[in-house]
Backbone atoms as SQL, in Angstrom:
CREATE TABLE atoms (id INTEGER PRIMARY KEY, chain TEXT, resi INTEGER, resn TEXT, atom TEXT, x REAL, y REAL, z REAL);
INSERT INTO atoms VALUES
  (1, 'A', 1, 'UNK', 'N', 2.524, -47.007, 23.660),
  (2, 'A', 1, 'UNK', 'CA', 3.775, -46.349, 23.975),
  (3, 'A', 1, 'UNK', 'C', 4.803, -46.590, 22.857),
  (4, 'A', 2, 'UNK', 'N', 5.507, -47.735, 22.953),
  (5, 'A', 2, 'UNK', 'CA', 6.510, -48.105, 21.947),
  (6, 'A', 2, 'UNK', 'C', 6.126, -49.440, 21.335),
  (7, 'A', 3, 'UNK', 'N', 6.642, -49.706, 20.142),
  (8, 'A', 3, 'UNK', 'CA', 6.450, -50.995, 19.491),
  (9, 'A', 3, 'UNK', 'C', 7.825, -51.570, 19.203),
  (10, 'A', 4, 'UNK', 'N', 8.002, -52.835, 19.524),
  (11, 'A', 4, 'UNK', 'CA', 9.269, -53.517, 19.266),
  (12, 'A', 4, 'UNK', 'C', 9.078, -54.460, 18.089),
  (13, 'A', 5, 'UNK', 'N', 10.000, -54.382, 17.130),
  (14, 'A', 5, 'UNK', 'CA', 10.021, -55.332, 16.016),
  (15, 'A', 5, 'UNK', 'C', 11.426, -55.903, 15.911),
  (16, 'A', 6, 'UNK', 'N', 11.520, -57.062, 15.284),
  (17, 'A', 6, 'UNK', 'CA', 12.811, -57.698, 15.076),
  (18, 'A', 6, 'UNK', 'C', 13.256, -57.454, 13.647),
  (19, 'A', 7, 'UNK', 'N', 14.506, -57.064, 13.506),
  (20, 'A', 7, 'UNK', 'CA', 15.118, -56.890, 12.192),
  (21, 'A', 7, 'UNK', 'C', 14.996, -58.198, 11.413),
  (22, 'A', 8, 'UNK', 'N', 14.717, -58.069, 10.106),
  (23, 'A', 8, 'UNK', 'CA', 14.689, -59.229, 9.211),
  (24, 'A', 8, 'UNK', 'C', 15.698, -59.004, 8.099),
  (25, 'A', 9, 'UNK', 'N', 16.418, -60.056, 7.746),
  (26, 'A', 9, 'UNK', 'CA', 17.361, -59.966, 6.642),
  (27, 'A', 9, 'UNK', 'C', 16.584, -59.845, 5.340),
  (28, 'A', 10, 'UNK', 'N', 17.284, -59.575, 4.242),
  (29, 'A', 10, 'UNK', 'CA', 16.638, -59.474, 2.932),
  (30, 'A', 10, 'UNK', 'C', 15.940, -60.780, 2.564),
  (31, 'A', 11, 'UNK', 'N', 16.429, -61.892, 3.102),
  (32, 'A', 11, 'UNK', 'CA', 15.813, -63.204, 2.827),
  (33, 'A', 11, 'UNK', 'C', 14.713, -63.563, 3.817),
  (34, 'A', 12, 'UNK', 'N', 14.456, -62.679, 4.793),
  (35, 'A', 12, 'UNK', 'CA', 13.362, -62.907, 5.732),
  (36, 'A', 12, 'UNK', 'C', 13.743, -63.552, 7.046),
  (37, 'A', 13, 'UNK', 'N', 15.012, -63.874, 7.249),
  (38, 'A', 13, 'UNK', 'CA', 15.431, -64.470, 8.521),
  (39, 'A', 13, 'UNK', 'C', 15.381, -63.422, 9.636),
  (40, 'A', 14, 'UNK', 'N', 15.112, -63.880, 10.848),
  (41, 'A', 14, 'UNK', 'CA', 15.058, -62.990, 12.004),
  (42, 'A', 14, 'UNK', 'C', 16.109, -63.435, 13.029),
  (43, 'A', 15, 'UNK', 'N', 17.316, -62.812, 12.986),
  (44, 'A', 15, 'UNK', 'CA', 18.387, -63.219, 13.905),
  (45, 'A', 15, 'UNK', 'C', 18.012, -63.109, 15.383),
  (46, 'A', 16, 'UNK', 'N', 17.214, -62.103, 15.752),
  (47, 'A', 16, 'UNK', 'CA', 16.827, -61.950, 17.158),
  (48, 'A', 16, 'UNK', 'C', 15.896, -63.086, 17.567),
  (49, 'A', 17, 'UNK', 'N', 14.943, -63.429, 16.716),
  (50, 'A', 17, 'UNK', 'CA', 14.038, -64.546, 17.024),
  (51, 'A', 17, 'UNK', 'C', 14.832, -65.839, 17.171),
  (52, 'A', 18, 'UNK', 'N', 15.804, -66.050, 16.288),
  (53, 'A', 18, 'UNK', 'CA', 16.639, -67.255, 16.376),
  (54, 'A', 18, 'UNK', 'C', 17.413, -67.274, 17.698),
  (55, 'A', 19, 'UNK', 'N', 17.935, -66.122, 18.125),
  (56, 'A', 19, 'UNK', 'CA', 18.634, -66.057, 19.406),
  (57, 'A', 19, 'UNK', 'C', 17.680, -66.380, 20.546),
  (58, 'A', 20, 'UNK', 'N', 16.495, -65.769, 20.526),
  (59, 'A', 20, 'UNK', 'CA', 15.525, -66.000, 21.606),
  (60, 'A', 20, 'UNK', 'C', 15.079, -67.451, 21.652),
  (61, 'A', 21, 'UNK', 'N', 14.954, -68.073, 20.492),
  (62, 'A', 21, 'UNK', 'CA', 14.562, -69.488, 20.441),
  (63, 'A', 21, 'UNK', 'C', 15.619, -70.392, 21.068),
  (64, 'A', 22, 'UNK', 'N', 16.866, -69.922, 21.173),
  (65, 'A', 22, 'UNK', 'CA', 17.948, -70.729, 21.747),
  (66, 'A', 22, 'UNK', 'C', 17.946, -70.686, 23.283),
  (67, 'A', 23, 'UNK', 'N', 17.168, -69.792, 23.874),
  (68, 'A', 23, 'UNK', 'CA', 17.139, -69.642, 25.333),
  (69, 'A', 23, 'UNK', 'C', 16.220, -70.692, 25.959),
  (70, 'A', 24, 'UNK', 'N', 16.460, -70.984, 27.236),
  (71, 'A', 24, 'UNK', 'CA', 15.541, -71.896, 27.924),
  (72, 'A', 24, 'UNK', 'C', 14.280, -71.141, 28.344),
  (73, 'A', 25, 'UNK', 'N', 13.309, -71.846, 28.871),
  (74, 'A', 25, 'UNK', 'CA', 12.006, -71.261, 29.197),
  (75, 'A', 25, 'UNK', 'C', 12.070, -70.080, 30.145),
  (76, 'A', 26, 'UNK', 'N', 12.803, -70.228, 31.254),
  (77, 'A', 26, 'UNK', 'CA', 12.907, -69.139, 32.242),
  (78, 'A', 26, 'UNK', 'C', 13.594, -67.918, 31.650),
  (79, 'A', 27, 'UNK', 'N', 14.656, -68.145, 30.883),
  (80, 'A', 27, 'UNK', 'CA', 15.374, -67.038, 30.254),
  (81, 'A', 27, 'UNK', 'C', 14.460, -66.315, 29.266),
  (82, 'A', 28, 'UNK', 'N', 13.745, -67.059, 28.457),
  (83, 'A', 28, 'UNK', 'CA', 12.840, -66.461, 27.474),
  (84, 'A', 28, 'UNK', 'C', 11.727, -65.674, 28.164),
  (85, 'A', 29, 'UNK', 'N', 11.207, -66.198, 29.272),
  (86, 'A', 29, 'UNK', 'CA', 10.168, -65.487, 30.025),
  (87, 'A', 29, 'UNK', 'C', 10.676, -64.136, 30.509),
  (88, 'A', 30, 'UNK', 'N', 11.906, -64.102, 31.000),
  (89, 'A', 30, 'UNK', 'CA', 12.485, -62.850, 31.491),
  (90, 'A', 30, 'UNK', 'C', 12.660, -61.851, 30.347),
  (91, 'A', 31, 'UNK', 'N', 13.107, -62.335, 29.177),
  (92, 'A', 31, 'UNK', 'CA', 13.257, -61.457, 28.017),
  (93, 'A', 31, 'UNK', 'C', 11.901, -60.852, 27.640),
  (94, 'A', 32, 'UNK', 'N', 10.868, -61.678, 27.582),
  (95, 'A', 32, 'UNK', 'CA', 9.531, -61.195, 27.231),
  (96, 'A', 32, 'UNK', 'C', 9.064, -60.145, 28.244),
  (97, 'A', 33, 'UNK', 'N', 9.329, -60.383, 29.521),
  (98, 'A', 33, 'UNK', 'CA', 8.932, -59.449, 30.567),
  (99, 'A', 33, 'UNK', 'C', 9.618, -58.091, 30.373),
  (100, 'A', 34, 'UNK', 'N', 10.936, -58.106, 30.080),
  (101, 'A', 34, 'UNK', 'CA', 11.681, -56.855, 29.877),
  (102, 'A', 34, 'UNK', 'C', 11.192, -56.143, 28.609),
  (103, 'A', 35, 'UNK', 'N', 10.953, -56.892, 27.533),
  (104, 'A', 35, 'UNK', 'CA', 10.456, -56.264, 26.303),
  (105, 'A', 35, 'UNK', 'C', 9.088, -55.617, 26.530),
  (106, 'A', 36, 'UNK', 'N', 8.261, -56.246, 27.342),
  (107, 'A', 36, 'UNK', 'CA', 6.949, -55.663, 27.659),
  (108, 'A', 36, 'UNK', 'C', 7.116, -54.352, 28.430),
  (109, 'A', 37, 'UNK', 'N', 8.062, -54.312, 29.370),
  (110, 'A', 37, 'UNK', 'CA', 8.343, -53.062, 30.099),
  (111, 'A', 37, 'UNK', 'C', 8.710, -51.946, 29.123),
  (112, 'A', 38, 'UNK', 'N', 9.581, -52.280, 28.169),
  (113, 'A', 38, 'UNK', 'CA', 10.049, -51.276, 27.208),
  (114, 'A', 38, 'UNK', 'C', 8.889, -50.771, 26.358),
  (115, 'A', 39, 'UNK', 'N', 7.981, -51.654, 26.016),
  (116, 'A', 39, 'UNK', 'CA', 6.825, -51.223, 25.213),
  (117, 'A', 39, 'UNK', 'C', 5.839, -50.388, 26.022),
  (118, 'A', 40, 'UNK', 'N', 5.674, -50.695, 27.300),
  (119, 'A', 40, 'UNK', 'CA', 4.571, -50.115, 28.065),
  (120, 'A', 40, 'UNK', 'C', 4.928, -48.960, 28.994),
  (121, 'A', 41, 'UNK', 'N', 6.133, -48.950, 29.558),
  (122, 'A', 41, 'UNK', 'CA', 6.470, -47.901, 30.529),
  (123, 'A', 41, 'UNK', 'C', 6.858, -46.594, 29.830),
  (124, 'A', 42, 'UNK', 'N', 6.348, -45.460, 30.312),
  (125, 'A', 42, 'UNK', 'CA', 6.754, -44.182, 29.733),
  (126, 'A', 42, 'UNK', 'C', 8.237, -43.882, 29.995),
  (127, 'A', 43, 'UNK', 'N', 8.735, -44.214, 31.179),
  (128, 'A', 43, 'UNK', 'CA', 10.143, -44.044, 31.558),
  (129, 'A', 43, 'UNK', 'C', 10.699, -45.419, 31.886),
  (130, 'A', 44, 'UNK', 'N', 11.658, -45.880, 31.108),
  (131, 'A', 44, 'UNK', 'CA', 12.218, -47.217, 31.321),
  (132, 'A', 44, 'UNK', 'C', 13.479, -47.090, 32.163),
  (133, 'A', 45, 'UNK', 'N', 13.576, -47.840, 33.265),
  (134, 'A', 45, 'UNK', 'CA', 14.803, -47.793, 34.068),
  (135, 'A', 45, 'UNK', 'C', 16.025, -48.206, 33.241),
  (136, 'A', 46, 'UNK', 'N', 17.147, -47.530, 33.449),
  (137, 'A', 46, 'UNK', 'CA', 18.374, -47.800, 32.685),
  (138, 'A', 46, 'UNK', 'C', 18.886, -49.219, 32.904),
  (139, 'A', 47, 'UNK', 'N', 18.457, -49.876, 33.966),
  (140, 'A', 47, 'UNK', 'CA', 18.902, -51.254, 34.166),
  (141, 'A', 47, 'UNK', 'C', 18.317, -52.181, 33.103),
  (142, 'A', 48, 'UNK', 'N', 17.282, -51.727, 32.369),
  (143, 'A', 48, 'UNK', 'CA', 16.657, -52.538, 31.330),
  (144, 'A', 48, 'UNK', 'C', 16.877, -52.016, 29.905),
  (145, 'A', 49, 'UNK', 'N', 17.086, -50.707, 29.759),
  (146, 'A', 49, 'UNK', 'CA', 17.143, -50.119, 28.418),
  (147, 'A', 49, 'UNK', 'C', 18.029, -48.886, 28.470),
  (148, 'A', 50, 'UNK', 'N', 19.113, -48.910, 27.686),
  (149, 'A', 50, 'UNK', 'CA', 20.099, -47.837, 27.815),
  (150, 'A', 50, 'UNK', 'C', 20.704, -47.509, 26.457),
  (151, 'A', 51, 'UNK', 'N', 20.899, -46.215, 26.213),
  (152, 'A', 51, 'UNK', 'CA', 21.572, -45.764, 24.986),
  (153, 'A', 51, 'UNK', 'C', 23.044, -46.115, 25.106),
  (154, 'A', 52, 'UNK', 'N', 23.614, -46.602, 24.002),
  (155, 'A', 52, 'UNK', 'CA', 25.011, -47.028, 24.012),
  (156, 'A', 52, 'UNK', 'C', 25.916, -45.864, 23.608),
  (157, 'A', 53, 'UNK', 'N', 26.866, -45.550, 24.449),
  (158, 'A', 53, 'UNK', 'CA', 27.830, -44.492, 24.154),
  (159, 'A', 53, 'UNK', 'C', 28.711, -44.900, 22.979),
  (160, 'A', 54, 'UNK', 'N', 29.114, -43.923, 22.184),
  (161, 'A', 54, 'UNK', 'CA', 30.062, -44.169, 21.103),
  (162, 'A', 54, 'UNK', 'C', 29.485, -44.907, 19.906),
  (163, 'A', 55, 'UNK', 'N', 28.160, -44.915, 19.772),
  (164, 'A', 55, 'UNK', 'CA', 27.523, -45.593, 18.636),
  (165, 'A', 55, 'UNK', 'C', 26.660, -44.588, 17.884),
  (166, 'A', 56, 'UNK', 'N', 26.164, -45.014, 16.733),
  (167, 'A', 56, 'UNK', 'CA', 25.265, -44.147, 15.965),
  (168, 'A', 56, 'UNK', 'C', 23.829, -44.384, 16.432),
  (169, 'A', 57, 'UNK', 'N', 23.579, -44.032, 17.683),
  (170, 'A', 57, 'UNK', 'CA', 22.247, -44.105, 18.264),
  (171, 'A', 57, 'UNK', 'C', 21.748, -45.537, 18.452),
  (172, 'A', 58, 'UNK', 'N', 22.614, -46.441, 18.869),
  (173, 'A', 58, 'UNK', 'CA', 22.187, -47.796, 19.217),
  (174, 'A', 58, 'UNK', 'C', 21.741, -47.822, 20.674),
  (175, 'A', 59, 'UNK', 'N', 20.790, -48.701, 20.949),
  (176, 'A', 59, 'UNK', 'CA', 20.277, -48.895, 22.293),
  (177, 'A', 59, 'UNK', 'C', 20.479, -50.345, 22.681),
  (178, 'A', 60, 'UNK', 'N', 20.549, -50.574, 23.981),
  (179, 'A', 60, 'UNK', 'CA', 20.810, -51.903, 24.521),
  (180, 'A', 60, 'UNK', 'C', 19.669, -52.300, 25.449),
  (181, 'A', 61, 'UNK', 'N', 19.053, -53.446, 25.169),
  (182, 'A', 61, 'UNK', 'CA', 18.077, -54.048, 26.081),
  (183, 'A', 61, 'UNK', 'C', 18.883, -54.960, 26.993),
  (184, 'A', 62, 'UNK', 'N', 18.738, -54.751, 28.298),
  (185, 'A', 62, 'UNK', 'CA', 19.560, -55.458, 29.280),
  (186, 'A', 62, 'UNK', 'C', 18.691, -56.442, 30.066),
  (187, 'A', 63, 'UNK', 'N', 19.047, -57.721, 29.995),
  (188, 'A', 63, 'UNK', 'CA', 18.275, -58.765, 30.664),
  (189, 'A', 63, 'UNK', 'C', 19.198, -59.545, 31.585),
  (190, 'A', 64, 'UNK', 'N', 18.782, -59.680, 32.821),
  (191, 'A', 64, 'UNK', 'CA', 19.500, -60.494, 33.799),
  (192, 'A', 64, 'UNK', 'C', 18.550, -61.605, 34.219),
  (193, 'A', 65, 'UNK', 'N', 18.934, -62.856, 33.951),
  (194, 'A', 65, 'UNK', 'CA', 18.109, -64.015, 34.322),
  (195, 'A', 65, 'UNK', 'C', 18.966, -64.930, 35.180),
  (196, 'A', 66, 'UNK', 'N', 18.833, -64.807, 36.494),
  (197, 'A', 66, 'UNK', 'CA', 19.700, -65.567, 37.392),
  (198, 'A', 66, 'UNK', 'C', 21.137, -65.102, 37.216),
  (199, 'A', 67, 'UNK', 'N', 22.038, -66.050, 36.942),
  (200, 'A', 67, 'UNK', 'CA', 23.445, -65.703, 36.735),
  (201, 'A', 67, 'UNK', 'C', 23.755, -65.358, 35.285),
  (202, 'A', 68, 'UNK', 'N', 22.762, -65.433, 34.420),
  (203, 'A', 68, 'UNK', 'CA', 22.966, -65.180, 32.995),
  (204, 'A', 68, 'UNK', 'C', 22.559, -63.760, 32.632),
  (205, 'A', 69, 'UNK', 'N', 23.382, -63.123, 31.816),
  (206, 'A', 69, 'UNK', 'CA', 23.079, -61.775, 31.323),
  (207, 'A', 69, 'UNK', 'C', 22.975, -61.843, 29.802),
  (208, 'A', 70, 'UNK', 'N', 21.938, -61.221, 29.277),
  (209, 'A', 70, 'UNK', 'CA', 21.716, -61.184, 27.837),
  (210, 'A', 70, 'UNK', 'C', 21.551, -59.742, 27.396),
  (211, 'A', 71, 'UNK', 'N', 21.921, -59.479, 26.153),
  (212, 'A', 71, 'UNK', 'CA', 21.753, -58.158, 25.573),
  (213, 'A', 71, 'UNK', 'C', 21.120, -58.290, 24.203),
  (214, 'A', 72, 'UNK', 'N', 20.204, -57.378, 23.925),
  (215, 'A', 72, 'UNK', 'CA', 19.627, -57.221, 22.595),
  (216, 'A', 72, 'UNK', 'C', 19.980, -55.809, 22.163),
  (217, 'A', 73, 'UNK', 'N', 20.514, -55.662, 20.974),
  (218, 'A', 73, 'UNK', 'CA', 20.873, -54.336, 20.472),
  (219, 'A', 73, 'UNK', 'C', 19.874, -53.914, 19.410),
  (220, 'A', 74, 'UNK', 'N', 19.654, -52.606, 19.322),
  (221, 'A', 74, 'UNK', 'CA', 18.730, -52.095, 18.325),
  (222, 'A', 74, 'UNK', 'C', 18.773, -50.585, 18.251),
  (223, 'A', 75, 'UNK', 'N', 17.754, -50.043, 17.586),
  (224, 'A', 75, 'UNK', 'CA', 17.706, -48.597, 17.357),
  (225, 'A', 75, 'UNK', 'C', 16.252, -48.173, 17.211),
  (226, 'A', 76, 'UNK', 'N', 16.035, -46.865, 17.294),
  (227, 'A', 76, 'UNK', 'CA', 14.700, -46.309, 17.081),
  (228, 'A', 76, 'UNK', 'C', 14.529, -45.966, 15.608),
  (229, 'A', 77, 'UNK', 'N', 13.384, -46.323, 15.062),
  (230, 'A', 77, 'UNK', 'CA', 12.981, -45.895, 13.718),
  (231, 'A', 77, 'UNK', 'C', 11.794, -44.968, 13.949),
  (232, 'A', 78, 'UNK', 'N', 12.061, -43.675, 13.962),
  (233, 'A', 78, 'UNK', 'CA', 11.028, -42.732, 14.381),
  (234, 'A', 78, 'UNK', 'C', 11.030, -42.687, 15.904),
  (235, 'A', 79, 'UNK', 'N', 9.984, -42.139, 16.476),
  (236, 'A', 79, 'UNK', 'CA', 9.964, -41.961, 17.924),
  (237, 'A', 79, 'UNK', 'C', 9.516, -43.149, 18.733),
  (238, 'A', 80, 'UNK', 'N', 8.721, -44.061, 18.149),
  (239, 'A', 80, 'UNK', 'CA', 8.096, -45.108, 18.956),
  (240, 'A', 80, 'UNK', 'C', 8.419, -46.529, 18.523),
  (241, 'A', 81, 'UNK', 'N', 9.071, -46.706, 17.365),
  (242, 'A', 81, 'UNK', 'CA', 9.370, -48.045, 16.870),
  (243, 'A', 81, 'UNK', 'C', 10.811, -48.415, 17.227),
  (244, 'A', 82, 'UNK', 'N', 10.971, -49.510, 17.960),
  (245, 'A', 82, 'UNK', 'CA', 12.293, -50.011, 18.325),
  (246, 'A', 82, 'UNK', 'C', 12.565, -51.245, 17.466),
  (247, 'A', 83, 'UNK', 'N', 13.645, -51.200, 16.690),
  (248, 'A', 83, 'UNK', 'CA', 14.033, -52.315, 15.829),
  (249, 'A', 83, 'UNK', 'C', 15.215, -53.010, 16.484),
  (250, 'A', 84, 'UNK', 'N', 15.029, -54.260, 16.907),
  (251, 'A', 84, 'UNK', 'CA', 16.104, -55.025, 17.527),
  (252, 'A', 84, 'UNK', 'C', 16.847, -55.808, 16.456),
  (253, 'A', 85, 'UNK', 'N', 18.170, -55.692, 16.449),
  (254, 'A', 85, 'UNK', 'CA', 18.982, -56.245, 15.368),
  (255, 'A', 85, 'UNK', 'C', 19.700, -57.536, 15.719),
  (256, 'A', 86, 'UNK', 'N', 20.143, -57.682, 16.962),
  (257, 'A', 86, 'UNK', 'CA', 20.880, -58.878, 17.341),
  (258, 'A', 86, 'UNK', 'C', 20.853, -59.072, 18.854),
  (259, 'A', 87, 'UNK', 'N', 21.118, -60.307, 19.263),
  (260, 'A', 87, 'UNK', 'CA', 21.146, -60.647, 20.673),
  (261, 'A', 87, 'UNK', 'C', 22.323, -61.548, 20.971),
  (262, 'A', 88, 'UNK', 'N', 22.777, -61.500, 22.229),
  (263, 'A', 88, 'UNK', 'CA', 23.921, -62.330, 22.622),
  (264, 'A', 88, 'UNK', 'C', 23.948, -62.471, 24.137),
  (265, 'A', 89, 'UNK', 'N', 24.635, -63.511, 24.596),
  (266, 'A', 89, 'UNK', 'CA', 24.874, -63.693, 26.022),
  (267, 'A', 89, 'UNK', 'C', 26.044, -62.800, 26.406),
  (268, 'A', 90, 'UNK', 'N', 25.866, -62.039, 27.451),
  (269, 'A', 90, 'UNK', 'CA', 26.903, -61.097, 27.909),
  (270, 'A', 90, 'UNK', 'C', 27.858, -61.840, 28.835),
  (271, 'A', 91, 'UNK', 'N', 29.128, -61.907, 28.450),
  (272, 'A', 91, 'UNK', 'CA', 30.110, -62.646, 29.241),
  (273, 'A', 91, 'UNK', 'C', 31.222, -61.748, 29.778),
  (274, 'A', 92, 'UNK', 'N', 31.318, -60.524, 29.269),
  (275, 'A', 92, 'UNK', 'CA', 32.357, -59.594, 29.720),
  (276, 'A', 92, 'UNK', 'C', 31.721, -58.250, 30.039),
  (277, 'A', 93, 'UNK', 'N', 32.480, -57.385, 30.701),
  (278, 'A', 93, 'UNK', 'CA', 31.981, -56.045, 31.027),
  (279, 'A', 93, 'UNK', 'C', 31.680, -55.237, 29.774),
  (280, 'A', 94, 'UNK', 'N', 32.566, -55.341, 28.804),
  (281, 'A', 94, 'UNK', 'CA', 32.459, -54.527, 27.594),
  (282, 'A', 94, 'UNK', 'C', 31.677, -55.274, 26.516),
  (283, 'A', 95, 'UNK', 'N', 30.806, -54.559, 25.826),
  (284, 'A', 95, 'UNK', 'CA', 30.062, -55.160, 24.719),
  (285, 'A', 95, 'UNK', 'C', 31.035, -55.501, 23.595),
  (286, 'A', 96, 'UNK', 'N', 30.997, -56.749, 23.101),
  (287, 'A', 96, 'UNK', 'CA', 31.935, -57.134, 22.035),
  (288, 'A', 96, 'UNK', 'C', 31.811, -56.232, 20.801),
  (289, 'A', 97, 'UNK', 'N', 32.957, -55.826, 20.259),
  (290, 'A', 97, 'UNK', 'CA', 32.991, -54.937, 19.094),
  (291, 'A', 97, 'UNK', 'C', 32.257, -55.561, 17.904),
  (292, 'A', 98, 'UNK', 'N', 32.343, -56.883, 17.746),
  (293, 'A', 98, 'UNK', 'CA', 31.685, -57.519, 16.603),
  (294, 'A', 98, 'UNK', 'C', 30.155, -57.422, 16.715),
  (295, 'A', 99, 'UNK', 'N', 29.627, -57.438, 17.947),
  (296, 'A', 99, 'UNK', 'CA', 28.175, -57.301, 18.132),
  (297, 'A', 99, 'UNK', 'C', 27.737, -55.875, 17.793),
  (298, 'A', 100, 'UNK', 'N', 28.537, -54.890, 18.203),
  (299, 'A', 100, 'UNK', 'CA', 28.229, -53.493, 17.862),
  (300, 'A', 100, 'UNK', 'C', 28.296, -53.283, 16.350),
  (301, 'A', 101, 'UNK', 'N', 29.323, -53.831, 15.714),
  (302, 'A', 101, 'UNK', 'CA', 29.473, -53.685, 14.262),
  (303, 'A', 101, 'UNK', 'C', 28.313, -54.347, 13.537),
  (304, 'A', 102, 'UNK', 'N', 27.881, -55.506, 14.025),
  (305, 'A', 102, 'UNK', 'CA', 26.760, -56.211, 13.419),
  (306, 'A', 102, 'UNK', 'C', 25.472, -55.384, 13.549),
  (307, 'A', 103, 'UNK', 'N', 25.250, -54.802, 14.714),
  (308, 'A', 103, 'UNK', 'CA', 24.062, -53.960, 14.917),
  (309, 'A', 103, 'UNK', 'C', 24.096, -52.752, 13.989),
  (310, 'A', 104, 'UNK', 'N', 25.261, -52.118, 13.853),
  (311, 'A', 104, 'UNK', 'CA', 25.397, -50.957, 12.966),
  (312, 'A', 104, 'UNK', 'C', 25.117, -51.355, 11.509),
  (313, 'A', 105, 'UNK', 'N', 25.659, -52.494, 11.085),
  (314, 'A', 105, 'UNK', 'CA', 25.473, -52.970, 9.708),
  (315, 'A', 105, 'UNK', 'C', 24.004, -53.279, 9.441),
  (316, 'A', 106, 'UNK', 'N', 23.338, -53.929, 10.402),
  (317, 'A', 106, 'UNK', 'CA', 21.918, -54.265, 10.215),
  (318, 'A', 106, 'UNK', 'C', 21.044, -53.021, 10.252),
  (319, 'A', 107, 'UNK', 'N', 21.438, -52.030, 11.032),
  (320, 'A', 107, 'UNK', 'CA', 20.702, -50.762, 11.043),
  (321, 'A', 107, 'UNK', 'C', 20.784, -50.108, 9.669),
  (322, 'A', 108, 'UNK', 'N', 21.995, -50.042, 9.105),
  (323, 'A', 108, 'UNK', 'CA', 22.161, -49.457, 7.761),
  (324, 'A', 108, 'UNK', 'C', 21.336, -50.225, 6.730),
  (325, 'A', 109, 'UNK', 'N', 21.389, -51.557, 6.796),
  (326, 'A', 109, 'UNK', 'CA', 20.638, -52.391, 5.869),
  (327, 'A', 109, 'UNK', 'C', 19.134, -52.139, 5.991),
  (328, 'A', 110, 'UNK', 'N', 18.635, -52.096, 7.211),
  (329, 'A', 110, 'UNK', 'CA', 17.213, -51.859, 7.466),
  (330, 'A', 110, 'UNK', 'C', 16.780, -50.510, 6.882),
  (331, 'A', 111, 'UNK', 'N', 17.546, -49.466, 7.194),
  (332, 'A', 111, 'UNK', 'CA', 17.176, -48.134, 6.743),
  (333, 'A', 111, 'UNK', 'C', 17.259, -48.016, 5.218),
  (334, 'A', 112, 'UNK', 'N', 18.232, -48.660, 4.617),
  (335, 'A', 112, 'UNK', 'CA', 18.366, -48.657, 3.151),
  (336, 'A', 112, 'UNK', 'C', 17.183, -49.358, 2.505),
  (337, 'A', 113, 'UNK', 'N', 16.822, -50.537, 3.003),
  (338, 'A', 113, 'UNK', 'CA', 15.702, -51.285, 2.412),
  (339, 'A', 113, 'UNK', 'C', 14.359, -50.630, 2.730),
  (340, 'A', 114, 'UNK', 'N', 14.231, -50.006, 3.877),
  (341, 'A', 114, 'UNK', 'CA', 12.985, -49.322, 4.238),
  (342, 'A', 114, 'UNK', 'C', 12.748, -48.134, 3.310),
  (343, 'A', 115, 'UNK', 'N', 13.846, -47.476, 2.929),
  (344, 'A', 115, 'UNK', 'CA', 13.750, -46.295, 2.076),
  (345, 'A', 115, 'UNK', 'C', 13.333, -46.604, 0.657),
  (346, 'A', 116, 'UNK', 'N', 13.554, -47.846, 0.210),
  (347, 'A', 116, 'UNK', 'CA', 13.235, -48.162, -1.189),
  (348, 'A', 116, 'UNK', 'C', 11.850, -48.749, -1.347);
């Protein structure tokens, strides 16, 4: 169906992997479960994966683990490849502007380096 990859910086660091490594076991298990749904289900419920309004085609992976909410932001590269750029703990209703800006910047960087 779909393939999920994590954005890597020019130096090879993976910010999403670093974020996931900071989670506890139960939280990480829930993230893995949601990512598997996104890869395998033909129609993903919006409670797990949703296009972000007002962005240049960014998508949001939505994870609820007990009282904790996490978000992974990313974009599609072609029809089936999902590139996740950053992750954060969701503490407010609105997605922080700095997280959106970071996702947009990493998307531009990815597409620029992929093209060369």
